[in-house]
GUNUSE-582719 format. One record per atom (N, C-alpha, C): residue in three letters; atom name; x, y, z. Coordinates in steps of 0.1 Angstrom, whole numbers. Example, Ala and Ser with C-alpha at 12.3 -4.5 7.8 and 13.67 -1.06 7.14 Angstrom:
BEGIN
NODE  code  site     c1     c2     c3
NODE   Ala     N    132    -57     78
NODE   Ala    CA    123    -45     78
NODE   Ala     C    132    -33     78
NODE   Ser     N    128    -22     71
NODE   Ser    CA    137    -11     71
NODE   Ser     C    129      0     79
% end
This chain:
BEGIN
NODE  code  site     c1     c2     c3
NODE   Met     N    262    228   1345
NODE   Met    CA    265    242   1348
NODE   Met     C    274    242   1360
NODE   Arg     N    284    251   1360
NODE   Arg    CA    294    252   1371
NODE   Arg     C    288    259   1382
NODE   Ser     N    292    256   1394
NODE   Ser    CA    288    263   1406
NODE   Ser     C    296    276   1407
NODE   Val     N    292    285   1415
NODE   Val    CA    299    298   1417
NODE   Val     C    313    294   1423
NODE   Ala     N    314    285   1432
NODE   Ala    CA    327    281   1437
NODE   Ala     C    336    276   1427
NODE   Glu     N    331    267   1418
NODE   Glu    CA    339    261   1407
NODE   Glu     C    344    272   1398
NODE   Thr     N    335    281   1395
NODE   Thr    CA    338    292   1385
NODE   Thr     C    349    301   1391
NODE   Ile     N    348    305   1403
NODE   Ile    CA    358    313   1410
NODE   Ile     C    371    307   1409
NODE   Lys     N    372    294   1413
NODE   Lys    CA    385    287   1413
NODE   Lys     C    390    286   1399
NODE   Ala     N    382    283   1389
NODE   Ala    CA    386    281   1375
NODE   Ala     C    392    294   1370
NODE   Val     N    385    305   1372
NODE   Val    CA    390    318   1368
NODE   Val     C    403    322   1374
NODE   Arg     N    404    320   1387
NODE   Arg    CA    416    323   1394
NODE   Arg     C    428    315   1388
NODE   Lys     N    426    302   1385
NODE   Lys    CA    437    294   1379
NODE   Lys     C    440    299   1365
NODE   Tyr     N    429    302   1357
NODE   Tyr    CA    431    307   1344
NODE   Tyr     C    440    320   1344
NODE   Leu     N    437    329   1354
NODE   Leu    CA    445    341   1355
NODE   Leu     C    459    339   1362
NODE   Lys     N    462    326   1365
NODE   Lys    CA    474    323   1372
NODE   Lys     C    476    330   1385
NODE   Leu     N    465    332   1392
NODE   Leu    CA    466    338   1406
NODE   Leu     C    466    327   1416
NODE   Thr     N    473    330   1427
NODE   Thr    CA    472    321   1438
NODE   Thr     C    462    326   1448
NODE   Val     N    459    317   1458
NODE   Val    CA    449    321   1468
NODE   Val     C    456    333   1476
NODE   Trp     N    469    333   1478
NODE   Trp    CA    476    344   1484
NODE   Trp     C    474    357   1476
NODE   Asp     N    475    356   1463
NODE   Asp    CA    473    368   1454
NODE   Asp     C    460    374   1457
NODE   Leu     N    449    365   1457
NODE   Leu    CA    436    370   1460
NODE   Leu     C    435    376   1474
NODE   His     N    441    370   1483
NODE   His    CA    441    376   1497
NODE   His     C    447    390   1496
NODE   Val     N    458    392   1489
NODE   Val    CA    464    405   1489
NODE   Val     C    455    415   1482
NODE   Arg     N    449    411   1471
NODE   Arg    CA    440    420   1463
NODE   Arg     C    427    423   1470
NODE   Thr     N    422    414   1478
NODE   Thr    CA    409    415   1484
NODE   Thr     C    409    419   1499
NODE   Gly     N    419    415   1506
NODE   Gly    CA    420    417   1521
NODE   Gly     C    412    406   1528
NODE   Leu     N    407    396   1521
NODE   Leu    CA    400    385   1527
NODE   Leu     C    411    375   1531
NODE   Ser     N    408    367   1541
NODE   Ser    CA    417    357   1546
NODE   Ser     C    418    346   1536
NODE   Thr     N    430    340   1535
NODE   Thr    CA    432    328   1526
NODE   Thr     C    422    317   1530
NODE   Glu     N    419    316   1542
NODE   Glu    CA    409    306   1547
NODE   Glu     C    395    309   1541
NODE   Thr     N    391    321   1541
NODE   Thr    CA    378    325   1535
NODE   Thr     C    378    322   1520
NODE   Ile     N    388    325   1513
NODE   Ile    CA    389    323   1499
NODE   Ile     C    388    308   1496
NODE   Arg     N    396    300   1504
NODE   Arg    CA    396    286   1502
NODE   Arg     C    382    280   1504
NODE   Lys     N    375    285   1515
NODE   Lys    CA    361    280   1518
NODE   Lys     C    352    283   1506
NODE   Val     N    353    296   1501
NODE   Val    CA    344    299   1490
NODE   Val     C    347    290   1478
NODE   Glu     N    359    288   1475
NODE   Glu    CA    363    280   1463
NODE   Glu     C    359    265   1465
NODE   Ser     N    358    261   1477
NODE   Ser    CA    355    247   1479
NODE   Ser     C    340    245   1481
NODE   Gly     N    332    256   1481
NODE   Gly    CA    318    255   1482
NODE   Gly     C    313    252   1496
NODE   Met     N    322    254   1506
NODE   Met    CA    318    252   1520
NODE   Met     C    310    264   1525
NODE   Gly     N    299    261   1531
NODE   Gly    CA    291    272   1537
NODE   Gly     C    284    280   1526
NODE   Gln     N    279    291   1531
NODE   Gln    CA    272    300   1522
NODE   Gln     C    277    314   1524
NODE   Pro     N    287    318   1515
NODE   Pro    CA    294    331   1517
NODE   Pro     C    284    342   1514
NODE   Tyr     N    286    353   1520
NODE   Tyr    CA    279    365   1517
NODE   Tyr     C    281    369   1502
NODE   Leu     N    271    374   1496
NODE   Leu    CA    272    379   1482
NODE   Leu     C    283    389   1481
NODE   Ser     N    284    398   1491
NODE   Ser    CA    295    408   1491
NODE   Ser     C    309    401   1490
NODE   Thr     N    311    390   1497
NODE   Thr    CA    323    383   1497
NODE   Thr     C    326    378   1483
NODE   Val     N    316    372   1476
NODE   Val    CA    318    367   1463
NODE   Val     C    321    378   1453
NODE   Gln     N    314    389   1455
NODE   Gln    CA    316    401   1446
NODE   Gln     C    330    407   1448
NODE   Thr     N    335    407   1460
NODE   Thr    CA    349    412   1463
NODE   Thr     C    359    403   1456
NODE   Ile     N    357    390   1456
NODE   Ile    CA    366    381   1449
NODE   Ile     C    366    383   1434
NODE   Leu     N    353    384   1429
NODE   Leu    CA    352    386   1415
NODE   Leu     C    358    399   1410
NODE   Asp     N    355    410   1418
NODE   Asp    CA    361    423   1414
NODE   Asp     C    376    422   1413
NODE   Ala     N    382    415   1423
NODE   Ala    CA    397    414   1423
NODE   Ala     C    402    407   1411
NODE   Met     N    394    399   1405
NODE   Met    CA    398    391   1393
NODE   Met     C    393    398   1380
NODE   Gly     N    387    410   1381
NODE   Gly    CA    383    417   1370
NODE   Gly     C    370    411   1364
NODE   Cys     N    362    405   1372
NODE   Cys    CA    350    398   1367
NODE   Cys     C    338    405   1374
NODE   Glu     N    326    403   1368
NODE   Glu    CA    314    408   1375
NODE   Glu     C    304    397   1376
NODE   Leu     N    295    399   1385
NODE   Leu    CA    284    389   1388
NODE   Leu     C    271    395   1381
NODE   Lys     N    265    386   1373
NODE   Lys    CA    253    390   1367
NODE   Lys     C    241    381   1371
NODE   Val     N    230    387   1374
NODE   Val    CA    218    379   1377
NODE   Val     C    208    382   1366
NODE   Val     N    204    371   1360
NODE   Val    CA    195    372   1348
NODE   Val     C    182    364   1351
NODE   Ala     N    171    371   1350
NODE   Ala    CA    158    365   1352
NODE   Ala     C    156    354   1341
NODE   Lys     N    150    343   1345
NODE   Lys    CA    146    333   1336
NODE   Lys     C    133    337   1330
NODE   Glu     N    131    332   1317
NODE   Glu    CA    118    334   1311
NODE   Glu     C    108    325   1318
NODE   Arg     N     96    331   1320
NODE   Arg    CA     86    323   1327
NODE   Arg     C     79    313   1317
NODE   Asp     N     76    302   1322
NODE   Asp    CA     68    292   1314
NODE   Asp     C     54    296   1316
NODE   Asn     N     47    301   1306
NODE   Asn    CA     33    306   1308
NODE   Asn     C     23    295   1306
NODE   Ala     N     27    282   1307
NODE   Ala    CA     18    271   1305
NODE   Ala     C      9    270   1317
% end
């Protein structure tokens, strides 16, 4: 399973966007975007959501089924 960082970078490249393009679309610094994509630190969920929104993506949280054993 890909990490959030790997997924963000893969989607950005798939869309042929540069880090600068995301900076322009989000207002986040290029340094922040690079840190998120490299998995450095623990970005705020709002930062991740801002990047995903700029790429036309959404973040979904799905509960796992409980093992009733």
